[in-house]
C-alpha positions as CSV (number, residue, x, y, z in Angstrom):
1,X,0.1,0.0,0.2
2,X,1.4,3.3,-1.0
3,X,2.2,6.0,2.0
4,X,-0.4,8.5,0.3
5,X,-3.0,5.9,0.5
6,X,-2.5,5.4,4.1
7,X,-2.1,8.8,5.4
8,X,-5.6,9.3,3.6
9,X,-6.9,6.4,5.6
10,X,-5.6,8.1,8.6
11,X,-7.0,11.2,7.8
12,X,-10.6,9.9,7.3
13,X,-10.4,7.7,10.6
14,X,-9.1,10.8,12.4
15,X,-12.5,12.6,11.0
16,X,-14.4,9.5,11.9
17,X,-13.4,9.6,15.7
18,X,-13.4,13.5,15.0
19,X,-11.1,13.6,18.3
20,X,-14.1,12.5,19.9
21,X,-12.5,10.9,22.9
22,X,-13.1,9.6,26.6
23,X,-11.6,10.8,29.4
24,X,-7.7,11.0,28.9
25,X,-5.5,7.8,29.2
26,X,-3.1,8.5,31.7
27,X,-3.0,12.4,30.9
28,X,-0.9,14.5,33.2
29,X,-3.0,17.6,34.1
30,X,-0.2,18.5,36.8
31,X,2.1,18.9,33.7
32,X,-0.4,21.3,31.9
33,X,-0.7,23.3,35.4
34,X,2.7,23.5,35.7
35,X,2.8,25.0,32.2
36,X,0.4,27.9,33.0
37,X,2.9,30.4,33.3
38,X,4.3,29.8,29.6
39,X,0.7,30.1,28.1
40,X,1.0,32.4,24.8
41,X,-2.8,32.7,24.8
42,X,-2.4,36.7,24.7
43,X,1.3,36.5,23.3
44,X,1.8,39.1,19.9
45,X,3.9,35.9,18.6
46,X,0.5,33.9,18.1
47,X,-0.9,34.0,14.7
48,X,-4.0,32.1,13.3
49,X,-5.7,32.0,9.4
50,X,-9.5,31.4,9.7
51,X,-11.0,30.5,5.9
52,X,-14.8,31.2,5.8
53,X,-15.5,28.6,2.8
54,X,-18.2,29.9,0.8
55,X,-19.6,26.4,0.0
56,X,-21.2,26.3,-3.8
57,X,-19.7,29.1,-5.9
58,X,-20.3,33.0,-4.5
59,X,-21.5,35.4,-7.4
60,X,-18.5,37.8,-7.1
61,X,-20.5,40.2,-9.6
62,X,-23.0,40.9,-7.1
63,X,-20.7,40.8,-4.1
64,X,-18.2,43.2,-5.2
65,X,-19.1,45.4,-7.9
66,X,-17.8,48.0,-10.4
67,X,-19.5,51.4,-10.5
68,X,-17.8,53.5,-12.8
69,X,-20.1,54.3,-15.6
70,X,-18.9,52.0,-18.3
71,X,-19.1,48.9,-15.9
72,X,-22.3,49.6,-14.4
73,X,-24.0,50.0,-17.9
74,X,-22.4,46.3,-18.9
75,X,-23.6,45.3,-15.9
76,X,-26.9,45.8,-16.1
77,X,-27.1,45.3,-19.7
78,X,-26.0,41.6,-18.7
79,X,-28.2,41.3,-15.5
80,X,-31.7,43.2,-16.1
81,X,-33.9,42.2,-18.6
82,X,-35.3,44.4,-21.2
83,X,-38.7,44.0,-19.4
84,X,-37.4,44.4,-16.2
85,X,-38.8,40.8,-14.7
86,X,-36.4,38.3,-12.9
87,X,-33.5,40.9,-12.7
88,X,-30.5,39.8,-10.7
89,X,-29.1,43.5,-11.0
90,X,-28.7,45.3,-8.1
91,X,-29.8,49.0,-7.3
92,X,-27.3,52.0,-8.0
93,X,-25.4,53.7,-5.2
94,X,-28.0,55.6,-2.9
95,X,-31.4,54.1,-4.1
96,X,-33.6,53.8,-0.8
97,X,-34.8,50.4,0.3
98,X,-38.4,49.4,-0.6
99,X,-39.7,47.0,2.0
100,X,-42.7,46.6,0.3
101,X,-40.8,45.1,-2.7
102,X,-40.8,41.2,-3.0
103,X,-37.6,39.6,-1.5
104,X,-37.0,38.1,-5.2
105,X,-37.0,41.8,-6.6
106,X,-33.6,44.3,-5.9
107,X,-35.6,47.1,-5.1
108,X,-36.0,45.8,-1.6
109,X,-32.4,45.9,-0.7
110,X,-31.4,49.4,-1.8
111,X,-28.8,50.2,-3.5
112,X,-25.2,49.1,-3.5
113,X,-22.9,50.4,-0.8
114,X,-20.0,52.1,-2.0
115,X,-16.1,51.8,-0.8
116,X,-13.2,54.0,-1.6
117,X,-9.7,52.9,-2.6
118,X,-6.4,54.2,-3.0
119,X,-6.6,54.6,-6.6
120,X,-3.9,52.0,-7.8
121,X,-2.6,53.0,-11.5
122,X,-4.8,49.8,-12.4
123,X,-7.6,51.0,-10.7
124,X,-7.3,54.8,-11.5
125,X,-10.5,54.9,-13.2
126,X,-12.8,53.1,-11.3
127,X,-15.4,52.8,-8.5
128,X,-16.6,50.3,-6.5
129,X,-19.4,49.0,-4.2
130,X,-20.4,46.1,-2.3
131,X,-23.5,44.1,-1.9
132,X,-26.2,45.9,-0.2
133,X,-26.4,43.5,2.8
134,X,-22.8,44.0,3.5
135,X,-22.9,47.3,5.7
136,X,-21.1,46.2,8.5
137,X,-18.4,44.7,6.1
138,X,-18.6,48.1,4.5
139,X,-17.6,50.2,7.5
140,X,-14.7,47.7,8.4
141,X,-13.3,48.0,5.3
142,X,-13.7,51.7,5.1
143,X,-12.1,51.6,8.7
144,X,-8.8,49.9,7.0
145,X,-9.9,46.2,8.6
146,X,-10.7,44.6,5.2
147,X,-9.6,44.5,1.9
148,X,-10.9,43.1,-1.4
149,X,-8.9,40.7,-3.7
150,X,-10.1,40.7,-7.1
151,X,-10.5,38.2,-9.4
152,X,-8.8,35.3,-7.9
153,X,-9.1,31.8,-8.8
154,X,-7.6,28.7,-9.7
155,X,-4.5,28.6,-12.2
156,X,-1.8,26.4,-13.4
157,X,0.1,29.8,-15.2
158,X,-0.7,33.1,-16.1
159,X,-3.6,32.5,-18.4
160,X,-5.0,35.1,-21.0
161,X,-8.2,34.8,-23.3
162,X,-6.5,33.3,-26.2
163,X,-5.2,30.5,-24.3
164,X,-8.9,29.3,-23.5
165,X,-9.3,27.8,-26.6
166,X,-6.0,26.8,-26.9
167,X,-5.8,22.8,-25.7
168,X,-2.2,23.3,-25.8
169,X,-2.0,25.4,-22.9
170,X,-1.9,24.6,-19.2
171,X,-5.6,25.2,-17.4
172,X,-6.8,23.6,-14.0
173,X,-8.2,20.1,-14.5
174,X,-12.3,19.8,-14.2
175,X,-13.2,23.5,-14.6
176,X,-16.8,24.3,-13.4
177,X,-17.1,21.1,-11.4
178,X,-18.2,21.8,-7.7
179,X,-16.2,19.2,-6.2
180,X,-13.0,19.4,-8.0
181,X,-12.8,23.1,-8.0
182,X,-13.5,23.3,-4.1
183,X,-10.7,20.6,-4.0
184,X,-8.2,22.1,-6.2
185,X,-9.1,25.8,-4.4
186,X,-8.0,24.0,-1.3
187,X,-5.2,21.5,-2.4
188,X,-4.5,22.4,-5.9
189,X,-5.3,19.3,-7.1
190,X,-8.7,18.0,-7.6
191,X,-11.2,15.8,-5.7
192,X,-9.1,13.0,-4.2
193,X,-6.7,14.9,-2.9
194,X,-5.4,14.0,0.4
195,X,-3.5,17.3,2.0
196,X,-4.2,20.7,1.4
197,X,-2.1,23.8,1.7
198,X,-3.5,24.9,5.0
199,X,-2.4,21.6,6.2
200,X,1.1,21.5,4.6
201,X,1.6,25.1,6.3
202,X,0.6,23.6,9.5
203,X,3.2,20.7,9.0
204,X,6.1,23.1,8.5
205,X,4.7,25.5,11.8
206,X,3.7,22.9,14.0
207,X,6.7,22.8,16.3
208,X,6.3,26.4,17.3
209,X,3.2,24.8,19.2
210,X,3.2,22.7,22.6
211,X,5.3,25.6,24.4
212,X,6.2,24.5,27.9
213,X,4.8,20.7,27.7
214,X,7.0,17.6,27.4
215,X,7.8,16.0,24.1
216,X,4.5,13.3,24.2
217,X,1.8,15.8,25.2
218,X,3.7,18.5,22.8
219,X,3.4,16.1,19.8
220,X,-0.5,15.7,20.5
221,X,-0.9,19.4,20.9
222,X,1.0,20.0,17.5
223,X,-0.5,17.4,15.7
224,X,-4.1,17.7,16.7
225,X,-4.8,21.7,17.3
226,X,-2.7,23.4,14.8
227,X,-5.6,22.9,12.7
228,X,-9.1,23.0,14.1
229,X,-12.4,23.2,12.7
230,X,-16.1,23.4,13.7
231,X,-17.5,22.6,10.3
232,X,-16.7,19.0,9.6
233,X,-13.8,17.2,7.6
234,X,-11.8,19.3,4.6
235,X,-8.8,18.9,2.7
236,X,-7.5,22.3,3.7
237,X,-6.6,21.6,6.9
238,X,-5.5,18.1,6.1
239,X,-1.4,17.5,5.9
240,X,1.1,15.1,6.3
241,X,1.7,15.5,10.0
242,X,-0.9,17.3,11.3
243,X,-4.8,15.8,12.1
244,X,-7.1,18.3,12.1
245,X,-9.0,18.8,15.3
246,X,-12.8,18.6,14.6
247,X,-15.1,19.9,17.4
248,X,-19.3,20.3,17.0
249,X,-20.2,23.6,17.1
250,X,-21.1,24.2,20.8
251,X,-18.2,22.0,22.5
252,X,-15.2,19.6,22.6
253,X,-16.7,16.3,21.2
254,X,-16.3,13.5,23.7
255,X,-17.0,9.3,23.5
256,X,-20.3,9.1,25.5
257,X,-21.5,11.9,28.0
258,X,-20.2,12.9,31.4
259,X,-18.1,9.8,31.5
260,X,-20.8,7.4,30.7
261,X,-22.3,5.6,27.8
262,X,-26.2,4.6,28.3
263,X,-25.5,5.6,31.7
264,X,-22.3,3.3,32.1
265,X,-19.0,4.5,33.1
266,X,-17.4,0.4,33.0
267,X,-19.1,0.6,29.3
268,X,-17.7,3.9,28.3
269,X,-14.0,2.5,29.6
270,X,-14.5,-0.6,27.9
271,X,-15.4,1.2,24.8
272,X,-12.1,3.3,25.4
273,X,-9.9,0.4,25.9
274,X,-10.8,-1.4,22.9
275,X,-10.7,1.8,20.7
276,X,-7.4,3.0,22.0
277,X,-6.1,0.9,24.4
278,X,-2.0,0.8,24.0
279,X,0.3,-1.7,25.7
280,X,2.5,-0.7,28.2
281,X,5.7,-0.2,26.4
282,X,3.5,2.1,24.4
283,X,2.6,-0.1,21.2
284,X,-1.0,-0.6,20.3
285,X,-2.6,-3.4,21.9
286,X,-3.6,-4.9,18.3
287,X,-0.8,-6.5,16.2
288,X,1.0,-4.2,14.1
289,X,0.7,-7.0,11.1
290,X,-2.6,-5.6,10.9
291,X,-1.6,-2.1,9.8
292,X,-4.8,-0.2,9.1
293,X,-6.2,-1.3,13.0
294,X,-3.0,-0.5,14.6
295,X,-2.8,2.9,12.9
296,X,-6.4,3.5,13.6
297,X,-5.6,3.0,17.6
298,X,-2.9,5.3,17.5
299,X,-5.4,8.3,16.1
300,X,-8.0,7.3,18.5
301,X,-5.4,7.0,21.5
302,X,-4.4,10.5,20.3
303,X,-7.8,11.5,20.3
304,X,-8.7,10.6,23.8
305,X,-5.4,12.9,24.8
306,X,-6.6,15.8,22.9
307,X,-10.3,15.6,23.9
308,X,-8.8,15.2,27.6
309,X,-6.4,18.3,27.3
310,X,-9.5,20.6,26.1
311,X,-12.7,18.9,28.0
312,X,-12.0,20.1,31.5
313,X,-10.5,23.7,30.7
314,X,-12.6,24.7,27.9
315,X,-14.0,28.0,27.4
316,X,-17.4,28.0,28.5
317,X,-20.8,29.5,26.7
318,X,-22.5,32.0,28.5
319,X,-19.8,34.2,28.8
320,X,-18.7,37.4,27.2
321,X,-17.3,38.2,24.4
322,X,-18.5,35.5,22.5
323,X,-21.7,34.9,24.5
324,X,-24.3,37.2,25.8
325,X,-23.3,36.2,29.4
326,X,-25.6,34.1,31.1
327,X,-27.0,32.7,27.7
328,X,-25.8,29.1,27.0
329,X,-28.0,27.8,24.0
330,X,-26.5,29.6,21.2
331,X,-30.0,29.6,19.1
332,X,-31.2,31.6,21.6
333,X,-27.9,34.5,21.6
334,X,-29.0,37.7,20.3
335,X,-25.3,38.0,19.7
336,X,-25.6,34.8,16.9
337,X,-28.6,36.3,15.2
338,X,-28.9,38.5,12.3
339,X,-31.7,40.9,10.4
340,X,-32.9,38.7,7.4
341,X,-33.2,40.7,4.5
342,X,-36.0,38.6,3.2
343,X,-38.0,38.3,6.0
344,X,-36.8,41.2,8.2
345,X,-36.6,39.2,11.2
346,X,-33.9,38.2,13.6
347,X,-32.7,34.9,12.6
348,X,-29.9,32.8,14.1
349,X,-26.8,32.7,12.2
350,X,-24.9,29.1,11.9
351,X,-22.0,30.9,10.5
352,X,-21.8,32.8,13.5
353,X,-22.1,30.2,15.7
354,X,-18.6,28.6,14.0
355,X,-16.8,31.8,14.2
356,X,-18.2,31.4,18.0
357,X,-16.4,28.2,18.3
358,X,-13.5,29.1,16.7
359,X,-13.1,32.0,19.1
360,X,-13.4,29.6,22.2
361,X,-10.8,27.1,20.5
362,X,-8.4,29.8,20.2
363,X,-9.0,30.9,24.2
364,X,-8.4,27.3,24.8
365,X,-4.8,28.5,24.6
366,X,-5.1,30.5,27.5
367,X,-7.5,28.4,29.6
368,X,-5.8,25.1,28.9
369,X,-2.3,26.5,28.7
370,X,-1.8,24.7,25.2
371,X,1.5,26.7,23.9
372,X,0.1,27.8,20.8
373,X,1.7,30.0,18.4
374,X,0.1,29.2,15.0
375,X,-3.1,27.6,14.4
376,X,-5.7,27.1,11.0
377,X,-9.5,27.4,11.5
378,X,-11.8,26.4,8.7
379,X,-15.7,27.5,8.8
380,X,-18.4,27.0,6.2
381,X,-21.6,28.7,4.6
382,X,-23.5,26.8,2.1
383,X,-26.2,27.9,-0.1
384,X,-24.2,29.9,-2.8
385,X,-25.0,27.6,-5.7
386,X,-27.6,30.2,-7.1
387,X,-29.3,28.9,-10.2
388,X,-32.1,30.2,-9.3
389,X,-33.9,32.7,-6.7
390,X,-30.4,34.7,-6.6
391,X,-31.8,38.0,-5.5
392,X,-33.3,36.6,-2.4
393,X,-31.0,33.5,-1.8
394,X,-27.8,35.4,-2.3
395,X,-29.0,38.4,-0.2
396,X,-29.5,36.4,2.8
397,X,-26.0,34.8,2.6
398,X,-24.5,37.8,2.3
399,X,-26.1,38.8,5.5
400,X,-24.9,35.8,7.1
401,X,-21.4,36.6,6.0
402,X,-21.8,40.7,7.0
403,X,-23.3,39.8,10.7
404,X,-20.8,36.9,11.1
405,X,-17.6,39.0,10.0
406,X,-18.5,42.1,12.1
407,X,-19.6,39.4,15.0
408,X,-16.0,38.1,14.6
409,X,-13.8,41.2,14.8
410,X,-16.3,42.7,17.6
411,X,-15.0,39.0,19.5
412,X,-11.4,39.2,18.6
413,X,-11.1,42.9,19.7
414,X,-12.3,41.8,23.5
415,X,-10.7,38.7,24.1
416,X,-9.8,37.5,27.6
417,X,-6.5,37.6,26.8
418,X,-6.6,40.7,25.1
419,X,-7.2,42.2,21.5
420,X,-6.6,39.7,19.1
421,X,-7.7,41.4,15.9
422,X,-4.4,41.9,14.6
423,X,-3.2,38.2,15.4
424,X,-6.0,36.6,13.6
425,X,-6.4,37.1,9.4
426,X,-9.9,35.4,8.1
427,X,-10.3,35.3,4.8
428,X,-12.8,33.9,2.3
429,X,-13.0,31.0,-0.4
430,X,-15.1,29.8,-2.8
431,X,-14.6,27.1,-5.7
432,X,-15.3,29.7,-8.1
433,X,-17.3,32.6,-9.5
434,X,-20.3,32.2,-11.6
435,X,-21.5,33.9,-14.8
436,X,-22.2,37.2,-16.0
437,X,-25.2,36.4,-17.7
438,X,-28.8,36.2,-16.3
439,X,-29.9,32.4,-17.0
440,X,-33.4,33.7,-16.1
441,X,-33.4,33.9,-12.7
442,X,-30.1,33.2,-11.5
443,X,-26.3,32.5,-12.4
444,X,-24.7,29.5,-13.8
445,X,-20.9,28.1,-12.9
446,X,-18.0,30.7,-13.3
447,X,-14.4,30.8,-12.8
448,X,-12.4,33.9,-11.3
449,X,-13.9,35.7,-8.4
450,X,-13.6,38.5,-5.5
451,X,-12.9,37.6,-1.9
452,X,-12.4,39.4,1.2
453,X,-9.5,39.3,3.8
454,X,-10.2,40.7,7.7
455,X,-7.8,41.4,10.6
456,X,-6.0,43.9,12.1
457,X,-3.1,43.1,10.0
458,X,-4.6,43.4,6.8
459,X,-3.8,46.7,5.0
460,X,-7.3,47.7,4.2
461,X,-9.4,49.9,2.4
462,X,-8.3,49.0,-0.6
463,X,-9.0,46.8,-4.0
464,X,-5.9,44.5,-4.5
465,X,-4.9,42.7,-7.7
466,X,-6.8,43.5,-11.0
467,X,-10.6,44.2,-11.5
468,X,-11.7,42.6,-14.5
469,X,-13.1,44.9,-17.0
470,X,-16.8,44.0,-18.3
471,X,-18.6,44.2,-21.9
472,X,-21.7,43.3,-23.1
473,X,-22.2,40.3,-25.4
474,X,-22.7,40.6,-28.9
475,X,-25.8,38.9,-30.7
476,X,-23.7,36.0,-31.0
477,X,-23.2,35.9,-27.1
478,X,-19.2,36.7,-27.9
479,X,-17.7,39.2,-25.1
480,X,-15.1,41.5,-26.3
481,X,-13.4,42.0,-23.0
482,X,-10.1,40.4,-22.4
483,X,-11.3,39.3,-18.7
484,X,-14.2,37.6,-19.9
485,X,-15.0,34.4,-21.9
486,X,-18.7,32.3,-22.6
487,X,-21.6,33.7,-20.4
488,X,-19.2,36.4,-19.2
489,X,-17.2,34.0,-16.8
490,X,-14.0,35.8,-15.8
491,X,-10.4,34.5,-16.4
492,X,-8.7,34.7,-13.4
493,X,-5.9,37.3,-12.7
494,X,-4.6,36.2,-9.4
495,X,-4.1,32.6,-8.7
496,X,-5.0,31.0,-5.2
497,X,-1.2,30.4,-5.2
498,X,-0.3,34.1,-4.8
499,X,-3.3,34.4,-2.4
500,X,-2.1,31.5,-0.6
501,X,1.7,32.6,-0.6
502,X,1.0,36.1,0.7
503,X,-1.2,34.4,4.0
504,X,1.6,31.9,4.1
505,X,4.2,34.5,4.4
506,X,2.5,36.6,7.1
507,X,2.0,33.0,9.3
508,X,5.7,32.6,9.3
509,X,6.3,29.9,6.4
510,X,9.3,30.5,4.9
511,X,9.9,32.3,0.9
512,X,11.7,29.0,0.1
513,X,9.2,26.4,1.8
514,X,6.8,28.2,-0.4
515,X,8.4,28.5,-3.7
516,X,9.6,25.0,-3.4
517,X,11.7,23.8,-5.7
518,X,9.0,21.7,-8.0
519,X,7.9,21.2,-11.1
520,X,4.7,19.3,-10.8
521,X,5.5,17.9,-7.7
522,X,2.2,16.8,-5.9
523,X,3.9,17.5,-2.5
524,X,4.5,21.2,-3.3
525,X,2.6,23.5,-1.1
526,X,2.4,25.9,-3.9
527,X,2.7,23.9,-7.2
528,X,2.1,26.8,-9.6
529,X,3.5,29.2,-8.1
530,X,7.1,29.6,-9.9
531,X,4.7,29.9,-13.2
532,X,4.1,33.5,-12.1
533,X,6.4,36.8,-11.5
534,X,7.8,36.5,-8.5
535,X,7.5,40.0,-8.2
536,X,4.1,39.2,-7.8
537,X,3.6,36.4,-5.4
538,X,3.3,38.8,-2.4
539,X,-0.1,40.7,-3.3
540,X,0.8,43.2,-0.6
541,X,-2.5,43.1,1.5
542,X,-1.1,42.0,4.6
543,X,1.6,43.8,7.2
544,X,4.4,42.2,7.7
């Protein structure tokens, strides 16, 4: 069996156990207590990346908009039918909201929200705006804590319009496929990849974690807590050595409840022994000749230890800043509710709940004295495959994103260990953008799209990359813009490799590790980076 296949099995085994475990087996809590003085919970050396994955392919054309006269004309030409029906074009800046309009009508949302920018030469004549449901993101942007990265997507090399129809030119495999492009965004390989660029970076950085712990405990901390998620298994966080820790949305997963299964502590202990018992010499109790069983038992044992390190010292719900004090049921917490643009009512936001859990996982570094310096988190929001009912559905997703990002910024600014907003960078990702054309009541799968980056270390109030030029389709459906192919789909002008490089350098991954010396090496962190001009590797949206 290949080592790659075996690693893939182990990642899936870890996901199955989800590091859900019983009480720790011979865990030394005294060692954790003694390490408290060395906790890095509020250390300025701590840094984390939080990926907000927009599942389904976010419509970038209605997320960040070009509002200069020429761009707006092309935009309305393609998205607003002559009869005004089934329009997916948002209203211009300054249009008041019309609460009497149907949820499917853009008039209900009011006008797009203008944002300023520094007037980089490439954007000297451009004007930009955000979706009407992003007012708090607009405020964060104007206050320098959010930046826009324009027209980023999966690329194997710089690609121009003439390359699109040239079968000899390299392009990403299986474009427009949800599963394959999601995997390509997160790992640079189509569906079936076993490691992602976040996990590979984590492999290199995990040795910084576990400060103050003995070697055995430090290894568990490094492999289990460097990558953490309340959103389920994902390839972005999977590395060669790290095993992403999966929590629930409200707490640390464990085997049974309160140290019991069906009310029996004996049954709980028996199951724990079967799943993860080791011999006295530390070897798996299952014969090593059964490689899968032995490896899974090692994973389970690490799961028990990891869960034990967190379970009794994990930050509680009902405590500020992530909860309204005394409110321990997230669905009842006003902090986790947003105003729905379609119904006008306060509605529970599942994305905010995931970010609440991320904040608590970050604070566990303080409460459990984990000694963390670098961490990677992923949360996700679904519902972006807007083939129909786009105005209402996309507005709902934008309102959730808007509220969740603002909520998370407020929480990070008021963490128990101090203001951590400059130590955590949050960024969006999605498998692709969507078509410029209106398919009747929505949009179809695209390629390039625009993304948001938030944090105190972000050089905000700017649109980075190169915002595309729009055009109107001819009578035969041809777009004259060099940035658009059929249906107005955007050819990315910035690669995911460059996006990841910029974030990775801020996290402290070495330039040599990010560049690598690879040519098609599947183990390269950024396998396509060297195809681009080295002067453009760093996109400039992060401080040093």
